[in-house]
TIRO-2110 file (N, C-alpha, C; in Angstrom, 1 decimal):
// TIRO-2110
4.9, -14.4, 21.3, N, 1, A
5.5, -13.5, 20.3, CA, 1, A
4.7, -13.6, 19.1, C, 1, A
4.2, -12.4, 18.6, N, 2, A
3.4, -12.4, 17.3, CA, 2, A
4.3, -12.2, 16.1, C, 2, A
3.8, -12.5, 15.0, N, 3, A
4.4, -12.3, 13.7, CA, 3, A
3.7, -11.3, 12.9, C, 3, A
4.3, -10.7, 11.9, N, 4, A
3.5, -9.8, 11.0, CA, 4, A
2.4, -10.6, 10.3, C, 4, A
1.3, -9.9, 10.0, N, 5, A
0.3, -10.5, 9.2, CA, 5, A
0.8, -10.9, 7.8, C, 5, A
1.6, -10.1, 7.2, N, 6, A
2.2, -10.4, 5.9, CA, 6, A
3.6, -10.9, 6.2, C, 6, A
3.8, -12.2, 6.0, N, 7, A
5.0, -12.9, 6.4, CA, 7, A
5.1, -14.1, 5.4, C, 7, A
5.5, -13.8, 4.2, N, 8, A
5.6, -14.9, 3.2, CA, 8, A
6.5, -16.1, 3.6, C, 8, A
6.0, -17.3, 3.3, N, 9, A
6.9, -18.4, 3.5, CA, 9, A
8.1, -18.3, 2.7, C, 9, A
9.2, -18.9, 3.2, N, 10, A
10.5, -18.9, 2.5, CA, 10, A
10.3, -19.5, 1.1, C, 10, A
9.7, -20.6, 1.0, N, 11, A
9.5, -21.2, -0.3, CA, 11, A
8.0, -21.6, -0.4, C, 11, A
7.3, -21.2, -1.5, N, 12, A
5.9, -21.5, -1.6, CA, 12, A
5.5, -21.7, -3.1, C, 12, A
4.4, -22.2, -3.3, N, 13, A
3.9, -22.3, -4.7, CA, 13, A
3.9, -21.0, -5.4, C, 13, A
4.2, -21.0, -6.7, N, 14, A
4.3, -19.7, -7.5, CA, 14, A
2.8, -19.3, -7.8, C, 14, A
2.7, -18.0, -8.2, N, 15, A
1.4, -17.6, -8.6, CA, 15, A
1.0, -18.3, -9.9, C, 15, A
-0.2, -18.8, -10.0, N, 16, A
-0.6, -19.5, -11.2, CA, 16, A
-0.7, -18.5, -12.4, C, 16, A
-1.0, -17.3, -12.2, N, 17, A
-1.0, -16.3, -13.2, CA, 17, A
0.4, -15.7, -13.4, C, 17, A
1.2, -16.3, -14.3, N, 18, A
2.6, -15.9, -14.5, CA, 18, A
2.7, -14.4, -14.9, C, 18, A
1.7, -13.9, -15.5, N, 19, A
1.7, -12.5, -15.9, CA, 19, A
1.2, -11.5, -14.9, C, 19, A
1.0, -12.0, -13.7, N, 20, A
0.4, -11.1, -12.6, CA, 20, A
1.3, -9.9, -12.3, C, 20, A
2.6, -10.1, -12.3, N, 21, A
3.5, -8.9, -12.1, CA, 21, A
3.3, -7.9, -13.2, C, 21, A
3.3, -8.3, -14.4, N, 22, A
3.2, -7.4, -15.6, CA, 22, A
1.8, -6.6, -15.5, C, 22, A
0.8, -7.3, -15.2, N, 23, A
-0.6, -6.7, -15.1, CA, 23, A
-0.6, -5.7, -13.9, C, 23, A
-0.1, -6.2, -12.8, N, 24, A
-0.1, -5.3, -11.6, CA, 24, A
0.7, -4.1, -11.8, C, 24, A
1.9, -4.2, -12.3, N, 25, A
2.7, -3.0, -12.5, CA, 25, A
2.1, -2.0, -13.5, C, 25, A
1.5, -2.6, -14.6, N, 26, A
0.8, -1.7, -15.6, CA, 26, A
-0.4, -0.9, -14.9, C, 26, A
-1.2, -1.6, -14.1, N, 27, A
-2.3, -1.0, -13.4, CA, 27, A
-1.8, 0.1, -12.4, C, 27, A
-0.8, -0.2, -11.7, N, 28, A
-0.2, 0.7, -10.7, CA, 28, A
0.4, 1.9, -11.4, C, 28, A
1.1, 1.7, -12.5, N, 29, A
1.8, 2.8, -13.2, CA, 29, A
0.8, 3.8, -13.8, C, 29, A
-0.4, 3.3, -14.1, N, 30, A
-1.5, 4.2, -14.6, CA, 30, A
-2.0, 5.1, -13.6, C, 30, A
-1.8, 4.8, -12.3, N, 31, A
-2.3, 5.6, -11.2, CA, 31, A
-1.2, 6.4, -10.4, C, 31, A
0.0, 5.8, -10.4, N, 32, A
1.1, 6.4, -9.5, CA, 32, A
2.4, 6.6, -10.3, C, 32, A
3.1, 7.6, -10.0, N, 33, A
4.4, 7.8, -10.6, CA, 33, A
5.5, 8.0, -9.5, C, 33, A
6.5, 7.1, -9.5, N, 34, A
7.6, 7.2, -8.5, CA, 34, A
8.3, 8.6, -8.7, C, 34, A
8.7, 9.2, -7.6, N, 35, A
9.5, 10.4, -7.8, CA, 35, A
10.5, 10.5, -6.6, C, 35, A
11.5, 11.4, -6.9, N, 36, A
12.5, 11.6, -5.9, CA, 36, A
11.8, 12.4, -4.7, C, 36, A
12.2, 12.1, -3.5, N, 37, A
11.6, 12.8, -2.3, CA, 37, A
12.0, 14.3, -2.4, C, 37, A
11.0, 15.1, -2.2, N, 38, A
11.3, 16.6, -2.2, CA, 38, A
11.2, 17.1, -0.8, C, 38, A
12.3, 17.8, -0.4, N, 39, A
12.4, 18.3, 1.0, CA, 39, A
11.4, 19.4, 1.2, C, 39, A
10.9, 20.1, 0.2, N, 40, A
10.0, 21.2, 0.5, CA, 40, A
8.5, 20.8, 0.4, C, 40, A
8.2, 19.6, 0.4, N, 41, A
6.8, 19.1, 0.4, CA, 41, A
6.5, 18.7, 1.8, C, 41, A
5.4, 19.3, 2.4, N, 42, A
5.0, 19.0, 3.7, CA, 42, A
4.3, 17.6, 3.6, C, 42, A
4.6, 16.7, 4.6, N, 43, A
3.9, 15.4, 4.6, CA, 43, A
3.3, 15.3, 6.0, C, 43, A
2.1, 14.7, 6.0, N, 44, A
1.3, 14.5, 7.2, CA, 44, A
1.2, 13.0, 7.5, C, 44, A
1.3, 12.7, 8.8, N, 45, A
1.2, 11.3, 9.2, CA, 45, A
-0.1, 10.9, 9.9, C, 45, A
-1.2, 11.6, 9.6, N, 46, A
-2.5, 11.4, 10.3, CA, 46, A
-3.3, 10.3, 9.5, C, 46, A
-2.7, 9.6, 8.6, N, 47, A
-3.5, 8.6, 7.8, CA, 47, A
-3.7, 7.3, 8.6, C, 47, A
-2.6, 6.8, 9.2, N, 48, A
-2.7, 5.6, 10.0, CA, 48, A
-3.6, 4.5, 9.4, C, 48, A
-3.2, 3.9, 8.3, N, 49, A
-4.1, 2.8, 7.8, CA, 49, A
-4.1, 1.7, 8.7, C, 49, A
-5.3, 1.1, 8.8, N, 50, A
-5.5, 0.0, 9.8, CA, 50, A
-5.9, -1.3, 9.0, C, 50, A
-5.6, -2.4, 9.5, N, 51, A
-5.9, -3.7, 8.9, CA, 51, A
-7.1, -4.2, 9.5, C, 51, A
-8.2, -4.4, 8.8, N, 52, A
-9.4, -5.0, 9.3, CA, 52, A
-9.2, -6.5, 9.3, C, 52, A
-9.2, -7.1, 10.5, N, 53, A
-8.9, -8.5, 10.7, CA, 53, A
-10.0, -9.4, 10.1, C, 53, A
-11.2, -8.9, 9.9, N, 54, A
-12.3, -9.7, 9.3, CA, 54, A
-12.1, -9.7, 7.8, C, 54, A
-12.0, -8.6, 7.1, N, 55, A
-11.9, -8.5, 5.7, CA, 55, A
-10.5, -8.8, 5.2, C, 55, A
-9.5, -8.7, 6.1, N, 56, A
-8.1, -8.9, 5.7, CA, 56, A
-7.7, -7.9, 4.6, C, 56, A
-8.1, -6.6, 4.9, N, 57, A
-7.8, -5.5, 4.0, CA, 57, A
-7.5, -4.3, 4.8, C, 57, A
-6.8, -3.3, 4.2, N, 58, A
-6.5, -2.1, 4.9, CA, 58, A
-7.8, -1.2, 4.7, C, 58, A
-8.0, -0.3, 5.7, N, 59, A
-9.0, 0.7, 5.7, CA, 59, A
-8.4, 2.0, 6.2, C, 59, A
-9.0, 3.1, 5.8, N, 60, A
-8.7, 4.4, 6.4, CA, 60, A
-9.9, 4.9, 7.1, C, 60, A
-9.9, 4.9, 8.5, N, 61, A
-11.0, 5.3, 9.3, CA, 61, A
-10.7, 6.6, 9.9, C, 61, A
-11.8, 7.4, 10.2, N, 62, A
-11.6, 8.6, 11.0, CA, 62, A
-11.4, 8.3, 12.4, C, 62, A
-12.1, 7.4, 13.0, N, 63, A
-12.0, 7.0, 14.4, CA, 63, A
-10.9, 6.0, 14.6, C, 63, A
-10.2, 6.0, 15.7, N, 64, A
-9.2, 5.0, 16.0, CA, 64, A
-9.6, 4.2, 17.2, C, 64, A
-10.9, 4.0, 17.5, N, 65, A
-11.3, 3.2, 18.6, CA, 65, A
-11.6, 1.8, 18.1, C, 65, A
-12.0, 0.9, 18.9, N, 66, A
-12.3, -0.5, 18.5, CA, 66, A
-11.1, -1.2, 17.9, C, 66, A
-9.9, -1.0, 18.5, N, 67, A
-8.7, -1.6, 17.9, CA, 67, A
-8.6, -3.1, 18.0, C, 67, A
-9.5, -3.7, 18.7, N, 68, A
-9.6, -5.1, 18.8, CA, 68, A
-9.9, -5.7, 17.4, C, 68, A
-10.6, -5.0, 16.6, N, 69, A
-11.0, -5.4, 15.2, CA, 69, A
-9.9, -5.0, 14.2, C, 69, A
-9.0, -4.2, 14.6, N, 70, A
-8.0, -3.7, 13.6, CA, 70, A
-6.6, -3.8, 14.1, C, 70, A
-5.6, -3.8, 13.2, N, 71, A
-4.2, -3.8, 13.5, CA, 71, A
-3.6, -2.6, 12.8, C, 71, A
-2.6, -2.0, 13.4, N, 72, A
-1.9, -0.9, 12.7, CA, 72, A
-1.0, -1.4, 11.6, C, 72, A
-0.7, -0.5, 10.7, N, 73, A
0.1, -0.9, 9.5, CA, 73, A
1.4, -1.6, 10.0, C, 73, A
2.1, -1.1, 11.0, N, 74, A
3.4, -1.6, 11.4, CA, 74, A
3.3, -3.0, 12.0, C, 74, A
2.0, -3.5, 12.3, N, 75, A
1.8, -4.8, 12.8, CA, 75, A
1.5, -5.8, 11.6, C, 75, A
1.3, -5.2, 10.5, N, 76, A
0.8, -6.0, 9.3, CA, 76, A
2.0, -6.4, 8.4, C, 76, A
2.9, -5.4, 8.2, N, 77, A
4.0, -5.6, 7.3, CA, 77, A
5.3, -5.0, 7.8, C, 77, A
6.4, -5.7, 7.7, N, 78, A
7.7, -5.1, 8.2, CA, 78, A
8.1, -4.0, 7.3, C, 78, A
8.8, -3.0, 7.8, N, 79, A
9.4, -1.9, 7.0, CA, 79, A
10.3, -2.5, 5.9, C, 79, A
11.0, -3.6, 6.2, N, 80, A
11.9, -4.2, 5.2, CA, 80, A
11.1, -4.8, 4.0, C, 80, A
10.1, -5.5, 4.3, N, 81, A
9.3, -6.2, 3.3, CA, 81, A
8.5, -5.1, 2.5, C, 81, A
8.0, -4.1, 3.1, N, 82, A
7.4, -3.0, 2.5, CA, 82, A
8.3, -2.3, 1.4, C, 82, A
9.5, -2.0, 1.8, N, 83, A
10.5, -1.4, 0.9, CA, 83, A
10.8, -2.4, -0.3, C, 83, A
11.0, -3.6, 0.0, N, 84, A
11.3, -4.6, -1.0, CA, 84, A
10.2, -4.7, -2.0, C, 84, A
8.9, -4.7, -1.6, N, 85, A
7.8, -4.8, -2.5, CA, 85, A
7.6, -3.6, -3.3, C, 85, A
7.9, -2.4, -2.7, N, 86, A
7.8, -1.2, -3.5, CA, 86, A
8.8, -1.2, -4.6, C, 86, A
10.0, -1.7, -4.3, N, 87, A
11.0, -1.7, -5.4, CA, 87, A
10.6, -2.7, -6.4, C, 87, A
10.1, -3.9, -6.0, N, 88, A
9.6, -4.9, -7.0, CA, 88, A
8.5, -4.4, -7.9, C, 88, A
7.6, -3.6, -7.4, N, 89, A
6.4, -3.1, -8.1, CA, 89, A
6.7, -1.8, -8.9, C, 89, A
7.6, -1.0, -8.4, N, 90, A
7.7, 0.3, -9.0, CA, 90, A
9.2, 0.6, -9.5, C, 90, A
10.1, -0.2, -9.2, N, 91, A
11.5, 0.1, -9.4, CA, 91, A
11.7, 1.5, -8.8, C, 91, A
11.1, 1.7, -7.6, N, 92, A
11.0, 2.9, -6.9, CA, 92, A
12.4, 3.6, -6.6, C, 92, A
12.4, 4.9, -6.6, N, 93, A
13.5, 5.6, -6.1, CA, 93, A
13.5, 5.7, -4.6, C, 93, A
14.5, 5.2, -4.0, N, 94, A
14.6, 5.1, -2.5, CA, 94, A
15.4, 6.3, -2.0, C, 94, A
14.9, 7.1, -1.1, N, 95, A
15.7, 8.1, -0.5, CA, 95, A
16.2, 7.5, 0.8, C, 95, A
17.5, 7.4, 0.9, N, 96, A
18.1, 6.9, 2.1, CA, 96, A
18.7, 8.1, 2.9, C, 96, A
18.2, 8.2, 4.1, N, 97, A
18.6, 9.2, 5.0, CA, 97, A
20.1, 9.1, 5.2, C, 97, A
20.9, 10.2, 5.0, N, 98, A
22.4, 10.1, 5.3, CA, 98, A
22.7, 9.6, 6.7, C, 98, A
23.7, 8.8, 6.8, N, 99, A
23.9, 8.1, 8.1, CA, 99, A
24.2, 9.1, 9.2, C, 99, A
24.8, 10.3, 8.9, N, 100, A
25.1, 11.3, 9.9, CA, 100, A
23.9, 11.9, 10.6, C, 100, A
22.7, 11.7, 9.9, N, 101, A
21.4, 12.3, 10.5, CA, 101, A
20.4, 11.2, 10.7, C, 101, A
20.8, 9.9, 10.5, N, 102, A
19.8, 8.8, 10.8, CA, 102, A
19.5, 8.8, 12.2, C, 102, A
18.3, 8.6, 12.5, N, 103, A
17.8, 8.4, 13.9, CA, 103, A
16.5, 7.6, 13.8, C, 103, A
15.4, 8.3, 13.7, N, 104, A
14.1, 7.7, 13.7, CA, 104, A
13.7, 7.2, 12.3, C, 104, A
14.2, 7.9, 11.2, N, 105, A
13.8, 7.5, 9.9, CA, 105, A
15.1, 7.1, 9.1, C, 105, A
15.0, 6.1, 8.3, N, 106, A
16.1, 5.6, 7.5, CA, 106, A
15.9, 5.7, 6.0, C, 106, A
14.6, 5.4, 5.6, N, 107, A
14.3, 5.5, 4.1, CA, 107, A
12.9, 6.0, 3.8, C, 107, A
12.8, 6.5, 2.6, N, 108, A
11.5, 7.0, 2.1, CA, 108, A
11.3, 6.6, 0.6, C, 108, A
10.1, 6.2, 0.2, N, 109, A
9.8, 6.0, -1.2, CA, 109, A
8.6, 6.9, -1.4, C, 109, A
8.7, 7.8, -2.4, N, 110, A
7.6, 8.8, -2.7, CA, 110, A
7.0, 8.5, -4.1, C, 110, A
5.6, 8.5, -4.0, N, 111, A
4.8, 8.3, -5.2, CA, 111, A
3.9, 9.5, -5.4, C, 111, A
3.6, 9.9, -6.6, N, 112, A
2.7, 10.9, -6.9, CA, 112, A
1.4, 10.3, -7.6, C, 112, A
0.3, 10.6, -7.0, N, 113, A
-1.0, 10.2, -7.5, CA, 113, A
-1.3, 11.0, -8.8, C, 113, A
-1.4, 10.3, -9.9, N, 114, A
-1.5, 11.0, -11.2, CA, 114, A
-2.8, 11.8, -11.3, C, 114, A
-3.9, 11.3, -10.8, N, 115, A
-5.2, 12.0, -10.9, CA, 115, A
-5.3, 13.2, -10.1, C, 115, A
-4.8, 13.2, -8.9, N, 116, A
-4.9, 14.3, -7.9, CA, 116, A
-3.7, 15.1, -7.7, C, 116, A
-2.5, 14.6, -8.0, N, 117, A
-1.2, 15.3, -7.8, CA, 117, A
-0.8, 15.1, -6.3, C, 117, A
-1.5, 14.4, -5.5, N, 118, A
-1.2, 14.2, -4.1, CA, 118, A
0.0, 13.3, -3.9, C, 118, A
0.9, 13.7, -3.0, N, 119, A
2.1, 12.9, -2.8, CA, 119, A
1.8, 11.8, -1.7, C, 119, A
2.2, 10.6, -1.9, N, 120, A
2.1, 9.5, -1.0, CA, 120, A
3.5, 9.0, -0.7, C, 120, A
3.9, 9.1, 0.6, N, 121, A
5.3, 8.7, 0.9, CA, 121, A
5.2, 7.5, 1.8, C, 121, A
6.0, 6.4, 1.5, N, 122, A
6.1, 5.3, 2.3, CA, 122, A
7.5, 5.4, 3.0, C, 122, A
7.6, 4.8, 4.2, N, 123, A
8.8, 4.9, 4.9, CA, 123, A
8.7, 4.1, 6.2, C, 123, A
9.7, 4.3, 7.0, N, 124, A
9.7, 3.7, 8.3, CA, 124, A
10.1, 4.8, 9.3, C, 124, A
9.4, 4.7, 10.4, N, 125, A
9.7, 5.6, 11.5, CA, 125, A
9.9, 4.7, 12.8, C, 125, A
11.1, 4.9, 13.3, N, 126, A
11.4, 4.0, 14.5, CA, 126, A
11.3, 2.6, 14.1, C, 126, A
11.7, 2.2, 12.9, N, 127, A
11.7, 0.8, 12.4, CA, 127, A
10.3, 0.3, 12.0, C, 127, A
9.2, 1.1, 12.1, N, 128, A
7.9, 0.7, 11.8, CA, 128, A
7.4, 1.2, 10.5, C, 128, A
6.8, 0.4, 9.7, N, 129, A
6.3, 0.7, 8.4, CA, 129, A
5.2, 1.8, 8.5, C, 129, A
5.1, 2.7, 7.6, N, 130, A
4.1, 3.8, 7.6, CA, 130, A
4.0, 4.5, 6.3, C, 130, A
2.9, 5.3, 6.3, N, 131, A
2.7, 6.2, 5.1, CA, 131, A
2.4, 7.6, 5.6, C, 131, A
2.8, 8.6, 4.7, N, 132, A
2.5, 10.0, 4.9, CA, 132, A
2.0, 10.5, 3.6, C, 132, A
1.2, 11.6, 3.7, N, 133, A
0.7, 12.2, 2.5, CA, 133, A
0.9, 13.7, 2.5, C, 133, A
0.7, 14.3, 1.4, N, 134, A
0.8, 15.8, 1.3, CA, 134, A
-0.5, 16.5, 1.7, C, 134, A
-1.5, 15.8, 2.1, N, 135, A
-2.8, 16.3, 2.6, CA, 135, A
-3.2, 15.6, 3.9, C, 135, A
-4.0, 16.3, 4.7, N, 136, A
-4.5, 15.7, 5.9, CA, 136, A
-5.6, 14.7, 5.5, C, 136, A
-5.8, 13.7, 6.4, N, 137, A
-6.8, 12.7, 6.1, CA, 137, A
-8.2, 13.2, 5.8, C, 137, A
-8.6, 14.2, 6.4, N, 138, A
-10.0, 14.8, 6.1, CA, 138, A
-10.0, 15.6, 4.8, C, 138, A
-8.9, 15.8, 4.2, N, 139, A
-8.9, 16.5, 2.9, CA, 139, A
-8.6, 15.6, 1.7, C, 139, A
-8.5, 14.3, 1.9, N, 140, A
-8.2, 13.4, 0.8, CA, 140, A
-9.4, 13.2, -0.1, C, 140, A
-9.2, 13.4, -1.4, N, 141, A
-10.3, 13.0, -2.4, CA, 141, A
-10.6, 11.5, -2.3, C, 141, A
-11.8, 11.2, -2.6, N, 142, A
-12.2, 9.7, -2.6, CA, 142, A
-11.3, 8.9, -3.5, C, 142, A
-11.0, 9.4, -4.7, N, 143, A
-10.2, 8.6, -5.7, CA, 143, A
-8.8, 8.4, -5.1, C, 143, A
-8.2, 9.3, -4.4, N, 144, A
-6.9, 9.1, -3.8, CA, 144, A
-7.0, 8.1, -2.7, C, 144, A
-8.0, 8.2, -1.8, N, 145, A
-8.2, 7.2, -0.8, CA, 145, A
-8.3, 5.8, -1.4, C, 145, A
-9.2, 5.7, -2.4, N, 146, A
-9.4, 4.3, -3.0, CA, 146, A
-8.2, 3.8, -3.6, C, 146, A
-7.4, 4.6, -4.3, N, 147, A
-6.2, 4.1, -5.0, CA, 147, A
-5.1, 3.8, -4.0, C, 147, A
-5.0, 4.6, -2.9, N, 148, A
-4.1, 4.3, -1.8, CA, 148, A
-4.4, 3.0, -1.1, C, 148, A
-5.7, 2.7, -0.8, N, 149, A
-6.1, 1.5, -0.2, CA, 149, A
-5.8, 0.3, -1.2, C, 149, A
-6.1, 0.5, -2.5, N, 150, A
-5.8, -0.6, -3.4, CA, 150, A
-4.3, -0.9, -3.4, C, 150, A
-3.4, 0.1, -3.4, N, 151, A
-2.0, -0.1, -3.4, CA, 151, A
-1.6, -0.8, -2.1, C, 151, A
-2.0, -0.3, -1.0, N, 152, A
-1.7, -0.9, 0.3, CA, 152, A
-2.1, -2.4, 0.3, C, 152, A
-3.3, -2.7, -0.2, N, 153, A
-3.7, -4.1, -0.2, CA, 153, A
-2.9, -5.0, -1.2, C, 153, A
-2.4, -4.4, -2.3, N, 154, A
-1.5, -5.1, -3.2, CA, 154, A
-0.2, -5.4, -2.5, C, 154, A
0.3, -4.4, -1.8, N, 155, A
1.6, -4.6, -1.0, CA, 155, A
1.4, -5.7, 0.1, C, 155, A
0.2, -5.8, 0.6, N, 156, A
0.0, -6.8, 1.7, CA, 156, A
-0.6, -8.1, 1.2, C, 156, A
-0.8, -8.2, -0.1, N, 157, A
-1.4, -9.4, -0.7, CA, 157, A
-0.4, -10.6, -0.5, C, 157, A
-1.0, -11.8, -0.1, N, 158, A
-0.1, -13.0, 0.0, CA, 158, A
0.4, -13.4, -1.4, C, 158, A
-0.1, -12.9, -2.5, N, 159, A
0.3, -13.2, -3.8, CA, 159, A
1.0, -12.0, -4.5, C, 159, A
1.5, -11.0, -3.7, N, 160, A
2.1, -9.8, -4.3, CA, 160, A
3.2, -10.3, -5.2, C, 160, A
3.1, -10.0, -6.5, N, 161, A
4.0, -10.6, -7.5, CA, 161, A
5.4, -10.1, -7.6, C, 161, A
6.3, -11.0, -7.8, N, 162, A
7.7, -10.7, -8.1, CA, 162, A
7.8, -10.9, -9.6, C, 162, A
8.7, -10.2, -10.3, N, 163, A
8.8, -10.4, -11.8, CA, 163, A
9.2, -11.8, -12.3, C, 163, A
9.9, -12.6, -11.4, N, 164, A
10.4, -13.8, -11.8, CA, 164, A
9.4, -15.0, -11.8, C, 164, A
8.9, -15.4, -12.9, N, 165, A
8.3, -16.7, -13.1, CA, 165, A
7.2, -17.0, -12.1, C, 165, A
6.4, -16.0, -11.7, N, 166, A
5.3, -16.3, -10.9, CA, 166, A
5.6, -16.3, -9.4, C, 166, A
6.8, -15.9, -9.0, N, 167, A
7.1, -15.9, -7.6, CA, 167, A
6.4, -14.9, -6.8, C, 167, A
6.2, -15.1, -5.5, N, 168, A
5.6, -14.1, -4.6, CA, 168, A
6.8, -13.3, -4.1, C, 168, A
6.6, -12.0, -4.1, N, 169, A
7.6, -11.1, -3.6, CA, 169, A
7.8, -11.3, -2.1, C, 169, A
9.0, -11.8, -1.7, N, 170, A
9.3, -12.1, -0.3, CA, 170, A
9.6, -13.5, -0.1, C, 170, A
9.4, -14.3, -1.1, N, 171, A
9.7, -15.8, -1.0, CA, 171, A
10.8, -16.1, -2.1, C, 171, A
11.2, -17.3, -2.2, N, 172, A
12.2, -17.6, -3.2, CA, 172, A
11.6, -18.7, -4.2, C, 172, A
12.2, -18.7, -5.4, N, 173, A
11.7, -19.6, -6.4, CA, 173, A
11.9, -21.1, -6.0, C, 173, A
END
């Protein structure tokens, strides 16, 4: 039985940089704005970020072969930890799918990229963590790709900061 790549220990040493949360949030807010999910915005799921096992970072590749070197996003971080970390970093607005129509999707968090205006939606589908955007993968501007990868790598970072006293988001003080 495998575990997620991102699976913080219950109790662990705190971040040495106690201001890491403040710095991270400031940097992210300069690039992203949380927003309410809009029903009239098309979202595409052809991004499929993959985790490079060697660099221990997310990548967006055009080809999806050679999966022995890569893991899919849903193998890297649980949907629950992804949601938690988005809330910790953005105080994000969570769209919860009404229970009468819940089936494959339960929640969404939507961010707008300030530079390009492109929508990035985080959520879960069939209990697996994923992202969707308002543009197809081959239409993404480089700045959007770079900022998306930076954000994904912060969310997957073993030191992803919680606002409390240097804690790692997903562990306890």
